[in-house]
Structure formats: structure tokens, C-alpha cells
C-alpha atoms as an extended CHARMM CRD file, in Angstrom:
* protein
*
       272  EXT
         1         1  UNK       CA            133.1470000000      101.5220000000       91.0390000000  PROA      1               0.0000000000
         2         2  UNK       CA            135.7100000000      104.0480000000       89.8580000000  PROA      2               0.0000000000
         3         3  UNK       CA            139.3950000000      103.6070000000       90.6960000000  PROA      3               0.0000000000
         4         4  UNK       CA            141.3160000000      106.8680000000       90.6030000000  PROA      4               0.0000000000
         5         5  UNK       CA            144.4850000000      106.8440000000       88.5320000000  PROA      5               0.0000000000
         6         6  UNK       CA            146.0290000000      109.4130000000       90.8300000000  PROA      6               0.0000000000
         7         7  UNK       CA            147.2900000000      108.2180000000       94.2130000000  PROA      7               0.0000000000
         8         8  UNK       CA            147.4040000000      111.7910000000       95.5330000000  PROA      8               0.0000000000
         9         9  UNK       CA            145.1180000000      112.3710000000       98.4940000000  PROA      9               0.0000000000
        10        10  UNK       CA            144.2790000000      115.8500000000       97.1770000000  PROA      10              0.0000000000
        11        11  UNK       CA            142.7960000000      114.4520000000       93.9290000000  PROA      11              0.0000000000
        12        12  UNK       CA            140.6610000000      111.9890000000       95.8790000000  PROA      12              0.0000000000
        13        13  UNK       CA            139.5030000000      114.5480000000       98.4410000000  PROA      13              0.0000000000
        14        14  UNK       CA            138.6480000000      117.1090000000       95.7610000000  PROA      14              0.0000000000
        15        15  UNK       CA            136.5240000000      114.7840000000       93.6240000000  PROA      15              0.0000000000
        16        16  UNK       CA            134.8550000000      112.9760000000       96.5280000000  PROA      16              0.0000000000
        17        17  UNK       CA            133.8860000000      116.2220000000       98.2990000000  PROA      17              0.0000000000
        18        18  UNK       CA            132.4550000000      117.6960000000       95.1030000000  PROA      18              0.0000000000
        19        19  UNK       CA            130.4030000000      114.5340000000       94.6070000000  PROA      19              0.0000000000
        20        20  UNK       CA            129.2410000000      114.4750000000       98.2170000000  PROA      20              0.0000000000
        21        21  UNK       CA            128.0420000000      118.0630000000       97.9840000000  PROA      21              0.0000000000
        22        22  UNK       CA            126.2630000000      117.4370000000       94.6710000000  PROA      22              0.0000000000
        23        23  UNK       CA            124.6730000000      114.3340000000       96.2220000000  PROA      23              0.0000000000
        24        24  UNK       CA            123.3360000000      116.2850000000       99.2070000000  PROA      24              0.0000000000
        25        25  UNK       CA            119.6350000000      116.9910000000       99.5180000000  PROA      25              0.0000000000
        26        26  UNK       CA            120.1370000000      120.6790000000       98.6900000000  PROA      26              0.0000000000
        27        27  UNK       CA            122.1340000000      120.1740000000       95.4940000000  PROA      27              0.0000000000
        28        28  UNK       CA            121.1660000000      116.7600000000       94.1310000000  PROA      28              0.0000000000
        29        29  UNK       CA            119.5240000000      116.4180000000       90.7390000000  PROA      29              0.0000000000
        30        30  UNK       CA            117.9610000000      113.4460000000       88.9740000000  PROA      30              0.0000000000
        31        31  UNK       CA            120.4170000000      113.8130000000       86.0810000000  PROA      31              0.0000000000
        32        32  UNK       CA            123.5600000000      114.0320000000       88.2430000000  PROA      32              0.0000000000
        33        33  UNK       CA            125.3560000000      110.9230000000       89.4890000000  PROA      33              0.0000000000
        34        34  UNK       CA            125.0460000000      110.1510000000       93.2210000000  PROA      34              0.0000000000
        35        35  UNK       CA            128.0810000000      109.1210000000       95.2900000000  PROA      35              0.0000000000
        36        36  UNK       CA            127.3330000000      106.1420000000       97.5580000000  PROA      36              0.0000000000
        37        37  UNK       CA            130.6690000000      105.5040000000       99.2920000000  PROA      37              0.0000000000
        38        38  UNK       CA            134.4510000000      105.8740000000       99.0950000000  PROA      38              0.0000000000
        39        39  UNK       CA            137.3450000000      103.7400000000      100.3070000000  PROA      39              0.0000000000
        40        40  UNK       CA            141.0750000000      103.2610000000      100.0250000000  PROA      40              0.0000000000
        41        41  UNK       CA            142.7390000000       99.8910000000       99.3830000000  PROA      41              0.0000000000
        42        42  UNK       CA            146.3990000000       99.0750000000       98.6740000000  PROA      42              0.0000000000
        43        43  UNK       CA            147.2150000000      102.7480000000       98.2110000000  PROA      43              0.0000000000
        44        44  UNK       CA            144.4290000000      103.2720000000       95.6510000000  PROA      44              0.0000000000
        45        45  UNK       CA            141.3060000000      105.3960000000       96.0620000000  PROA      45              0.0000000000
        46        46  UNK       CA            137.8630000000      104.1760000000       94.9890000000  PROA      46              0.0000000000
        47        47  UNK       CA            134.4720000000      105.8500000000       94.4820000000  PROA      47              0.0000000000
        48        48  UNK       CA            131.2510000000      103.7980000000       94.5320000000  PROA      48              0.0000000000
        49        49  UNK       CA            128.1570000000      104.7710000000       92.5190000000  PROA      49              0.0000000000
        50        50  UNK       CA            124.8080000000      103.1980000000       91.5650000000  PROA      50              0.0000000000
        51        51  UNK       CA            125.2000000000      100.6370000000       88.7800000000  PROA      51              0.0000000000
        52        52  UNK       CA            124.6930000000      102.0210000000       85.2620000000  PROA      52              0.0000000000
        53        53  UNK       CA            123.9960000000       99.7590000000       82.3180000000  PROA      53              0.0000000000
        54        54  UNK       CA            126.0810000000      101.8140000000       79.8600000000  PROA      54              0.0000000000
        55        55  UNK       CA            127.3130000000      105.2730000000       78.9870000000  PROA      55              0.0000000000
        56        56  UNK       CA            125.5470000000      107.2650000000       76.2720000000  PROA      56              0.0000000000
        57        57  UNK       CA            128.0250000000      106.2020000000       73.5930000000  PROA      57              0.0000000000
        58        58  UNK       CA            127.4590000000      102.5390000000       74.4290000000  PROA      58              0.0000000000
        59        59  UNK       CA            123.6950000000      103.1720000000       74.5220000000  PROA      59              0.0000000000
        60        60  UNK       CA            123.8840000000      104.2320000000       70.8790000000  PROA      60              0.0000000000
        61        61  UNK       CA            125.7300000000      100.9920000000       70.0450000000  PROA      61              0.0000000000
        62        62  UNK       CA            123.1570000000       98.9080000000       71.9250000000  PROA      62              0.0000000000
        63        63  UNK       CA            120.3860000000      100.6260000000       69.9550000000  PROA      63              0.0000000000
        64        64  UNK       CA            121.8060000000      101.0910000000       66.4380000000  PROA      64              0.0000000000
        65        65  UNK       CA            118.3810000000      101.7350000000       64.8740000000  PROA      65              0.0000000000
        66        66  UNK       CA            116.2470000000      103.9650000000       67.1270000000  PROA      66              0.0000000000
        67        67  UNK       CA            112.4410000000      103.6950000000       66.8560000000  PROA      67              0.0000000000
        68        68  UNK       CA            111.7850000000      107.1100000000       65.3040000000  PROA      68              0.0000000000
        69        69  UNK       CA            108.1120000000      106.2010000000       64.8320000000  PROA      69              0.0000000000
        70        70  UNK       CA            107.6950000000      105.8990000000       68.6110000000  PROA      70              0.0000000000
        71        71  UNK       CA            106.4380000000      109.1820000000       70.0640000000  PROA      71              0.0000000000
        72        72  UNK       CA            107.5820000000      108.0670000000       73.5360000000  PROA      72              0.0000000000
        73        73  UNK       CA            111.1710000000      107.8240000000       72.2790000000  PROA      73              0.0000000000
        74        74  UNK       CA            111.0370000000      111.3400000000       70.8430000000  PROA      74              0.0000000000
        75        75  UNK       CA            109.6380000000      112.7190000000       74.1020000000  PROA      75              0.0000000000
        76        76  UNK       CA            112.2180000000      110.7690000000       76.1090000000  PROA      76              0.0000000000
        77        77  UNK       CA            115.0830000000      112.2270000000       74.0790000000  PROA      77              0.0000000000
        78        78  UNK       CA            113.8070000000      115.7790000000       74.5790000000  PROA      78              0.0000000000
        79        79  UNK       CA            113.1940000000      115.2020000000       78.2810000000  PROA      79              0.0000000000
        80        80  UNK       CA            116.7150000000      113.8330000000       78.7680000000  PROA      80              0.0000000000
        81        81  UNK       CA            118.3030000000      116.7490000000       76.9290000000  PROA      81              0.0000000000
        82        82  UNK       CA            116.3530000000      119.1950000000       79.0850000000  PROA      82              0.0000000000
        83        83  UNK       CA            117.2600000000      117.2540000000       82.2450000000  PROA      83              0.0000000000
        84        84  UNK       CA            120.9790000000      117.2280000000       81.4100000000  PROA      84              0.0000000000
        85        85  UNK       CA            120.9020000000      120.9860000000       80.7880000000  PROA      85              0.0000000000
        86        86  UNK       CA            119.1630000000      121.5900000000       84.1180000000  PROA      86              0.0000000000
        87        87  UNK       CA            121.6790000000      119.3470000000       85.9000000000  PROA      87              0.0000000000
        88        88  UNK       CA            124.5710000000      121.2470000000       84.3430000000  PROA      88              0.0000000000
        89        89  UNK       CA            122.9580000000      124.4960000000       85.4500000000  PROA      89              0.0000000000
        90        90  UNK       CA            123.0290000000      123.2050000000       89.0510000000  PROA      90              0.0000000000
        91        91  UNK       CA            126.8220000000      122.9490000000       88.6970000000  PROA      91              0.0000000000
        92        92  UNK       CA            127.2860000000      126.2420000000       86.8590000000  PROA      92              0.0000000000
        93        93  UNK       CA            125.3320000000      128.2820000000       89.4300000000  PROA      93              0.0000000000
        94        94  UNK       CA            126.1100000000      126.6770000000       92.7640000000  PROA      94              0.0000000000
        95        95  UNK       CA            124.5390000000      128.5870000000       95.6740000000  PROA      95              0.0000000000
        96        96  UNK       CA            125.7360000000      127.7630000000       99.1690000000  PROA      96              0.0000000000
        97        97  UNK       CA            125.1170000000      129.2010000000      102.6220000000  PROA      97              0.0000000000
        98        98  UNK       CA            127.8830000000      127.5060000000      104.5690000000  PROA      98              0.0000000000
        99        99  UNK       CA            131.1450000000      125.6020000000      104.2530000000  PROA      99              0.0000000000
       100       100  UNK       CA            129.2240000000      122.3500000000      104.7440000000  PROA      100             0.0000000000
       101       101  UNK       CA            128.0940000000      122.4240000000      101.1090000000  PROA      101             0.0000000000
       102       102  UNK       CA            131.0450000000      124.2730000000       99.6220000000  PROA      102             0.0000000000
       103       103  UNK       CA            133.2430000000      122.3450000000       97.1350000000  PROA      103             0.0000000000
       104       104  UNK       CA            136.7600000000      121.5000000000       98.2490000000  PROA      104             0.0000000000
       105       105  UNK       CA            138.9510000000      123.9510000000       96.3550000000  PROA      105             0.0000000000
       106       106  UNK       CA            136.4600000000      126.8100000000       96.7010000000  PROA      106             0.0000000000
       107       107  UNK       CA            136.9560000000      126.8040000000      100.4850000000  PROA      107             0.0000000000
       108       108  UNK       CA            140.6450000000      127.5000000000       99.8250000000  PROA      108             0.0000000000
       109       109  UNK       CA            139.9710000000      130.5380000000       97.6690000000  PROA      109             0.0000000000
       110       110  UNK       CA            139.7340000000      133.9500000000       99.2640000000  PROA      110             0.0000000000
       111       111  UNK       CA            136.1250000000      134.5710000000      100.1580000000  PROA      111             0.0000000000
       112       112  UNK       CA            136.8850000000      138.2970000000       99.9280000000  PROA      112             0.0000000000
       113       113  UNK       CA            136.8430000000      137.8930000000       96.1340000000  PROA      113             0.0000000000
       114       114  UNK       CA            133.9130000000      139.1940000000       94.1050000000  PROA      114             0.0000000000
       115       115  UNK       CA            130.6980000000      137.6570000000       95.4140000000  PROA      115             0.0000000000
       116       116  UNK       CA            127.4330000000      137.2570000000       93.5650000000  PROA      116             0.0000000000
       117       117  UNK       CA            124.4840000000      136.9330000000       95.9240000000  PROA      117             0.0000000000
       118       118  UNK       CA            121.1760000000      135.5320000000       94.7620000000  PROA      118             0.0000000000
       119       119  UNK       CA            119.8280000000      136.0280000000       98.3100000000  PROA      119             0.0000000000
       120       120  UNK       CA            121.1310000000      137.4940000000      101.5700000000  PROA      120             0.0000000000
       121       121  UNK       CA            123.8850000000      135.3340000000      103.0020000000  PROA      121             0.0000000000
       122       122  UNK       CA            124.2040000000      133.2130000000       99.8690000000  PROA      122             0.0000000000
       123       123  UNK       CA            127.5180000000      132.8140000000       98.0760000000  PROA      123             0.0000000000
       124       124  UNK       CA            127.2130000000      131.9010000000       94.4110000000  PROA      124             0.0000000000
       125       125  UNK       CA            130.0280000000      129.7830000000       93.0040000000  PROA      125             0.0000000000
       126       126  UNK       CA            130.6090000000      129.0440000000       89.3250000000  PROA      126             0.0000000000
       127       127  UNK       CA            131.2240000000      125.3500000000       88.7960000000  PROA      127             0.0000000000
       128       128  UNK       CA            132.6550000000      123.9020000000       85.5970000000  PROA      128             0.0000000000
       129       129  UNK       CA            132.5390000000      120.1670000000       84.9100000000  PROA      129             0.0000000000
       130       130  UNK       CA            135.3700000000      120.4470000000       82.4000000000  PROA      130             0.0000000000
       131       131  UNK       CA            134.8830000000      117.1510000000       80.5500000000  PROA      131             0.0000000000
       132       132  UNK       CA            131.3130000000      116.8530000000       79.2590000000  PROA      132             0.0000000000
       133       133  UNK       CA            131.1890000000      114.0820000000       76.6400000000  PROA      133             0.0000000000
       134       134  UNK       CA            129.0250000000      111.1030000000       75.7170000000  PROA      134             0.0000000000
       135       135  UNK       CA            131.1840000000      108.7100000000       77.7700000000  PROA      135             0.0000000000
       136       136  UNK       CA            130.6390000000      110.8610000000       80.8650000000  PROA      136             0.0000000000
       137       137  UNK       CA            126.8610000000      110.5800000000       80.5960000000  PROA      137             0.0000000000
       138       138  UNK       CA            125.5830000000      107.3120000000       82.0710000000  PROA      138             0.0000000000
       139       139  UNK       CA            122.4210000000      105.4540000000       81.0990000000  PROA      139             0.0000000000
       140       140  UNK       CA            120.3200000000      103.8840000000       83.8500000000  PROA      140             0.0000000000
       141       141  UNK       CA            117.5570000000      101.6620000000       82.4470000000  PROA      141             0.0000000000
       142       142  UNK       CA            114.1460000000      102.0430000000       84.0200000000  PROA      142             0.0000000000
       143       143  UNK       CA            110.9940000000      100.0990000000       83.2780000000  PROA      143             0.0000000000
       144       144  UNK       CA            108.5310000000      102.4760000000       84.9550000000  PROA      144             0.0000000000
       145       145  UNK       CA            105.7250000000      103.7050000000       82.6670000000  PROA      145             0.0000000000
       146       146  UNK       CA            106.7330000000      107.3890000000       82.9000000000  PROA      146             0.0000000000
       147       147  UNK       CA            110.3770000000      106.6490000000       82.1010000000  PROA      147             0.0000000000
       148       148  UNK       CA            110.4320000000      103.4630000000       80.0370000000  PROA      148             0.0000000000
       149       149  UNK       CA            113.6730000000      104.3240000000       78.2270000000  PROA      149             0.0000000000
       150       150  UNK       CA            115.6460000000      105.0950000000       81.3740000000  PROA      150             0.0000000000
       151       151  UNK       CA            117.5330000000      108.1020000000       82.7370000000  PROA      151             0.0000000000
       152       152  UNK       CA            120.7770000000      109.8150000000       81.6880000000  PROA      152             0.0000000000
       153       153  UNK       CA            123.1020000000      111.1970000000       84.3730000000  PROA      153             0.0000000000
       154       154  UNK       CA            126.2700000000      113.3190000000       84.2310000000  PROA      154             0.0000000000
       155       155  UNK       CA            129.2710000000      111.6780000000       85.9080000000  PROA      155             0.0000000000
       156       156  UNK       CA            133.0740000000      112.0090000000       86.3400000000  PROA      156             0.0000000000
       157       157  UNK       CA            134.0010000000      115.1600000000       88.2560000000  PROA      157             0.0000000000
       158       158  UNK       CA            137.7410000000      114.4700000000       88.2750000000  PROA      158             0.0000000000
       159       159  UNK       CA            138.6600000000      117.8430000000       86.7550000000  PROA      159             0.0000000000
       160       160  UNK       CA            135.6230000000      119.8170000000       87.9270000000  PROA      160             0.0000000000
       161       161  UNK       CA            136.3730000000      123.3030000000       89.1970000000  PROA      161             0.0000000000
       162       162  UNK       CA            134.4320000000      125.7050000000       91.4330000000  PROA      162             0.0000000000
       163       163  UNK       CA            135.3870000000      129.3670000000       91.5800000000  PROA      163             0.0000000000
       164       164  UNK       CA            134.0410000000      132.6700000000       92.8340000000  PROA      164             0.0000000000
       165       165  UNK       CA            134.5340000000      134.0250000000       89.2870000000  PROA      165             0.0000000000
       166       166  UNK       CA            133.1210000000      132.3920000000       86.1610000000  PROA      166             0.0000000000
       167       167  UNK       CA            136.1490000000      132.6560000000       83.8690000000  PROA      167             0.0000000000
       168       168  UNK       CA            139.6990000000      131.7270000000       84.7180000000  PROA      168             0.0000000000
       169       169  UNK       CA            142.6070000000      129.3500000000       84.1030000000  PROA      169             0.0000000000
       170       170  UNK       CA            142.3140000000      125.5990000000       84.5480000000  PROA      170             0.0000000000
       171       171  UNK       CA            144.9950000000      123.2440000000       85.8720000000  PROA      171             0.0000000000
       172       172  UNK       CA            144.4300000000      120.5410000000       83.2810000000  PROA      172             0.0000000000
       173       173  UNK       CA            142.7550000000      120.0350000000       79.8860000000  PROA      173             0.0000000000
       174       174  UNK       CA            139.7490000000      117.7580000000       79.2880000000  PROA      174             0.0000000000
       175       175  UNK       CA            140.4220000000      114.0930000000       78.6210000000  PROA      175             0.0000000000
       176       176  UNK       CA            138.4890000000      114.2590000000       75.3630000000  PROA      176             0.0000000000
       177       177  UNK       CA            139.5170000000      116.5040000000       72.4730000000  PROA      177             0.0000000000
       178       178  UNK       CA            136.3290000000      115.6630000000       70.5720000000  PROA      178             0.0000000000
       179       179  UNK       CA            134.0410000000      117.8490000000       72.6620000000  PROA      179             0.0000000000
       180       180  UNK       CA            136.4940000000      120.5300000000       73.7360000000  PROA      180             0.0000000000
       181       181  UNK       CA            135.5150000000      124.1340000000       73.0570000000  PROA      181             0.0000000000
       182       182  UNK       CA            137.4150000000      126.6950000000       70.9260000000  PROA      182             0.0000000000
       183       183  UNK       CA            138.5980000000      128.5220000000       74.0800000000  PROA      183             0.0000000000
       184       184  UNK       CA            141.1820000000      125.7710000000       74.5560000000  PROA      184             0.0000000000
       185       185  UNK       CA            142.9760000000      126.8670000000       71.3750000000  PROA      185             0.0000000000
       186       186  UNK       CA            142.4850000000      130.6300000000       71.5760000000  PROA      186             0.0000000000
       187       187  UNK       CA            144.3530000000      133.2750000000       73.5320000000  PROA      187             0.0000000000
       188       188  UNK       CA            143.8650000000      134.3840000000       76.1900000000  PROA      188             0.0000000000
       189       189  UNK       CA            142.7910000000      130.9670000000       77.4380000000  PROA      189             0.0000000000
       190       190  UNK       CA            140.0990000000      132.0470000000       79.8860000000  PROA      190             0.0000000000
       191       191  UNK       CA            137.7800000000      129.1150000000       80.3570000000  PROA      191             0.0000000000
       192       192  UNK       CA            134.2760000000      129.4660000000       81.7510000000  PROA      192             0.0000000000
       193       193  UNK       CA            131.0030000000      127.6120000000       82.0980000000  PROA      193             0.0000000000
       194       194  UNK       CA            130.4740000000      128.3180000000       78.3820000000  PROA      194             0.0000000000
       195       195  UNK       CA            132.9930000000      125.5390000000       77.6470000000  PROA      195             0.0000000000
       196       196  UNK       CA            130.5930000000      123.0070000000       79.1900000000  PROA      196             0.0000000000
       197       197  UNK       CA            127.6920000000      124.4270000000       77.2150000000  PROA      197             0.0000000000
       198       198  UNK       CA            129.6470000000      124.0280000000       73.9580000000  PROA      198             0.0000000000
       199       199  UNK       CA            130.4530000000      120.4130000000       74.8460000000  PROA      199             0.0000000000
       200       200  UNK       CA            126.8590000000      119.6160000000       75.7850000000  PROA      200             0.0000000000
       201       201  UNK       CA            125.6810000000      121.1730000000       72.5070000000  PROA      201             0.0000000000
       202       202  UNK       CA            128.0390000000      118.8710000000       70.6160000000  PROA      202             0.0000000000
       203       203  UNK       CA            126.6640000000      115.8770000000       72.5370000000  PROA      203             0.0000000000
       204       204  UNK       CA            123.1360000000      116.9870000000       71.6470000000  PROA      204             0.0000000000
       205       205  UNK       CA            124.0420000000      117.1860000000       67.9580000000  PROA      205             0.0000000000
       206       206  UNK       CA            125.4420000000      113.6410000000       67.9390000000  PROA      206             0.0000000000
       207       207  UNK       CA            122.4230000000      112.4830000000       69.9700000000  PROA      207             0.0000000000
       208       208  UNK       CA            120.0640000000      113.9130000000       67.3240000000  PROA      208             0.0000000000
       209       209  UNK       CA            122.2000000000      112.3880000000       64.5800000000  PROA      209             0.0000000000
       210       210  UNK       CA            121.7130000000      109.0010000000       66.2290000000  PROA      210             0.0000000000
       211       211  UNK       CA            117.9630000000      109.5480000000       66.5510000000  PROA      211             0.0000000000
       212       212  UNK       CA            117.4340000000      110.4670000000       62.9010000000  PROA      212             0.0000000000
       213       213  UNK       CA            120.1350000000      108.3120000000       61.2950000000  PROA      213             0.0000000000
       214       214  UNK       CA            121.0620000000      105.5820000000       63.7540000000  PROA      214             0.0000000000
       215       215  UNK       CA            124.5200000000      104.4290000000       64.7420000000  PROA      215             0.0000000000
       216       216  UNK       CA            125.6420000000      104.2930000000       61.1020000000  PROA      216             0.0000000000
       217       217  UNK       CA            125.0400000000      108.0170000000       60.6680000000  PROA      217             0.0000000000
       218       218  UNK       CA            126.8590000000      108.7710000000       63.9420000000  PROA      218             0.0000000000
       219       219  UNK       CA            129.9280000000      106.9140000000       62.6730000000  PROA      219             0.0000000000
       220       220  UNK       CA            129.7000000000      108.6610000000       59.2920000000  PROA      220             0.0000000000
       221       221  UNK       CA            129.4540000000      112.0420000000       61.0310000000  PROA      221             0.0000000000
       222       222  UNK       CA            132.6210000000      111.2560000000       63.0080000000  PROA      222             0.0000000000
       223       223  UNK       CA            134.5040000000      110.3060000000       59.8370000000  PROA      223             0.0000000000
       224       224  UNK       CA            133.3990000000      113.5020000000       58.0830000000  PROA      224             0.0000000000
       225       225  UNK       CA            134.5890000000      115.6560000000       60.9750000000  PROA      225             0.0000000000
       226       226  UNK       CA            137.9600000000      113.9130000000       60.8960000000  PROA      226             0.0000000000
       227       227  UNK       CA            138.3000000000      114.6290000000       57.1900000000  PROA      227             0.0000000000
       228       228  UNK       CA            137.2840000000      118.2760000000       57.6080000000  PROA      228             0.0000000000
       229       229  UNK       CA            140.4650000000      119.9160000000       58.8580000000  PROA      229             0.0000000000
       230       230  UNK       CA            143.2860000000      118.8300000000       61.1170000000  PROA      230             0.0000000000
       231       231  UNK       CA            144.7770000000      119.7680000000       64.4950000000  PROA      231             0.0000000000
       232       232  UNK       CA            148.5620000000      120.1160000000       64.8210000000  PROA      232             0.0000000000
       233       233  UNK       CA            148.9490000000      118.0980000000       61.6290000000  PROA      233             0.0000000000
       234       234  UNK       CA            146.6600000000      115.2620000000       62.7420000000  PROA      234             0.0000000000
       235       235  UNK       CA            143.1040000000      114.3620000000       61.8190000000  PROA      235             0.0000000000
       236       236  UNK       CA            140.6210000000      115.2080000000       64.5500000000  PROA      236             0.0000000000
       237       237  UNK       CA            136.9210000000      114.7350000000       65.1140000000  PROA      237             0.0000000000
       238       238  UNK       CA            136.1410000000      117.8540000000       67.1240000000  PROA      238             0.0000000000
       239       239  UNK       CA            133.5900000000      120.3660000000       65.9400000000  PROA      239             0.0000000000
       240       240  UNK       CA            135.6600000000      123.3910000000       64.9110000000  PROA      240             0.0000000000
       241       241  UNK       CA            138.7920000000      124.3940000000       63.0310000000  PROA      241             0.0000000000
       242       242  UNK       CA            141.2480000000      127.1820000000       63.7820000000  PROA      242             0.0000000000
       243       243  UNK       CA            143.0340000000      129.4400000000       61.3360000000  PROA      243             0.0000000000
       244       244  UNK       CA            145.2900000000      132.4870000000       61.5200000000  PROA      244             0.0000000000
       245       245  UNK       CA            144.0990000000      135.7240000000       59.9180000000  PROA      245             0.0000000000
       246       246  UNK       CA            146.2330000000      138.3280000000       58.1300000000  PROA      246             0.0000000000
       247       247  UNK       CA            147.0750000000      140.0040000000       61.4680000000  PROA      247             0.0000000000
       248       248  UNK       CA            148.3600000000      136.7610000000       62.9370000000  PROA      248             0.0000000000
       249       249  UNK       CA            145.3430000000      136.2820000000       65.2090000000  PROA      249             0.0000000000
       250       250  UNK       CA            144.1000000000      132.7050000000       65.6660000000  PROA      250             0.0000000000
       251       251  UNK       CA            140.3590000000      132.3640000000       65.1960000000  PROA      251             0.0000000000
       252       252  UNK       CA            137.9460000000      129.4480000000       65.4150000000  PROA      252             0.0000000000
       253       253  UNK       CA            135.1740000000      128.4620000000       63.0340000000  PROA      253             0.0000000000
       254       254  UNK       CA            132.5920000000      125.6890000000       63.2080000000  PROA      254             0.0000000000
       255       255  UNK       CA            133.4310000000      122.9120000000       60.7480000000  PROA      255             0.0000000000
       256       256  UNK       CA            131.4460000000      122.8520000000       57.5230000000  PROA      256             0.0000000000
       257       257  UNK       CA            130.5060000000      119.2190000000       58.1670000000  PROA      257             0.0000000000
       258       258  UNK       CA            128.9160000000      120.2600000000       61.4780000000  PROA      258             0.0000000000
       259       259  UNK       CA            126.8580000000      122.9440000000       59.7430000000  PROA      259             0.0000000000
       260       260  UNK       CA            125.8430000000      120.4690000000       57.0530000000  PROA      260             0.0000000000
       261       261  UNK       CA            124.6500000000      117.8140000000       59.4850000000  PROA      261             0.0000000000
       262       262  UNK       CA            122.7580000000      120.4700000000       61.4740000000  PROA      262             0.0000000000
       263       263  UNK       CA            120.9440000000      121.5280000000       58.2970000000  PROA      263             0.0000000000
       264       264  UNK       CA            120.2730000000      117.8620000000       57.4720000000  PROA      264             0.0000000000
       265       265  UNK       CA            118.6610000000      117.2710000000       60.8880000000  PROA      265             0.0000000000
       266       266  UNK       CA            116.4660000000      120.3720000000       60.5550000000  PROA      266             0.0000000000
       267       267  UNK       CA            115.1840000000      119.1390000000       57.1900000000  PROA      267             0.0000000000
       268       268  UNK       CA            114.5230000000      115.6760000000       58.6230000000  PROA      268             0.0000000000
       269       269  UNK       CA            112.4950000000      117.1460000000       61.4870000000  PROA      269             0.0000000000
       270       270  UNK       CA            110.4320000000      119.3310000000       59.1100000000  PROA      270             0.0000000000
       271       271  UNK       CA            109.4930000000      116.2450000000       57.0890000000  PROA      271             0.0000000000
       272       272  UNK       CA            108.1610000000      114.4400000000       60.1560000000  PROA      272             0.0000000000
């Protein structure tokens, strides 16, 4: 059960309608969370979902030493990464034929704006989750033979956005600075579905770090990113740094520690 911090009816309606549409038969995906019910009590709004055992970050803590000698674990990890990417694609390219499956704020945009049709009568919307991170990926354990390690599902659509154009402004930043993309710090700040892809790539990198090095290596990787550059005078654990060139233009560059750990993982895989 999720209790919304905001008491505004708009925030509740927006998130609940997005979830209802993504839970519909047309748009549902095995790696997207399903909304079961909603209710209001004492002025607070609540969303009800299937019970998850943990989020991905907690999953790493529950399994500090992954069984790298288990081929099923390796296949599971790859299958989950592919499934999460496919689920995100369902959000990024959201095709609808009627207002019955059109996300809340998109119905309030002018439908005379640029349309991209994948088929006659189909309106393609560009959805952006806006806050992809390990804590927003839930782990559902499953003991079935074909999925013994469980299923990962994307959740939390509180700042999701659906538009008729891919790039554009956003009303609020992500809750997590760790996985935010460089577009947040660069002008002009035109955010698109690419921001989600950056964040998911960062999650993948940490996921692979856990698989090859366990929880200890994940924690070490976080510490190294914090030590490699700062943001507004403070240590940070995101995956890039910004600097100003001789013309006064702010540019972003992937942190050296991120490149180093990527090279480390490639070497580990080649040795297997």
C-alpha cells in the first residue's frame, strides 16, 4: 500500500489513472506493477498493489553473495534486464486508440499537436517514468521452475509524464539524484525518454556489479563515485560530472570510476 504525500486530488488522479491504463489488458506488462485498488481515508489517498518482498536495492542486501556459478542466476539476471527494458518501452511508446486508455494529463493537451501514427487512428504518446532507480524496481519472489529467482517490476509513477512530443520541460525533478541523467544539469533542459534509458543503464551497471562482486563491491562502487567529483560543493554518487569549458558552456562527462568499473566487469565476464 502506498500513501501519497500530496493531498491534492490532481496528484492522486494523475498517478492512479496512469496506473490503471498501464494495468489494462492492452498495455499491461509482466515487468510493470499492477494497480489493484485505490481509496481515500482521513484526507489521504492510497494506492494498493500486489505484495512485493523487497525492492531491488533490498534484494541485493538480502543476497550479499550471488551464486555466480549458477547458470540459472545468470540467465535470470539477463532475462530481468531484458524484461525491464521492454516494460520501459511500453511506457516510452504508448499507442492508444481512444480516451479510455489515454493517460490523465495527455487528455488535457491539445490533440492538434504533432501526432505520430503507427497505424491508422492510433495516437502515439511519449511516456517518461522520470524516476527510474533501484528502489523503484520491486522484487516478487516466485518458486516456479521457469522463474525460480522471481520477477522484477517497475513501480512508482508519481512524476510520470505523457506527451505528444518526446522532449519537453518537466514540472518536478526526480526524487533520486543518483540515477538522474546529465540533461538535468545542462541547458536547455529538454528532458525526453532518453533520461529513463540513462537511469536504467545505471541500474544495470550496479546490478552487474552486484552479480560479479556482491554487495561489498556495490558499496565500494558507491563510495568511489562519491569521491570522484562533487555537485554544488557536495559529494554525490551519480554517474557523471559537469564542467565548464573555455567558452563558458557546461558539459557533462561520465565519471572515471564508472568507466573503470565497466572495464572491470567486461574483464570479469571474459574470464568466465
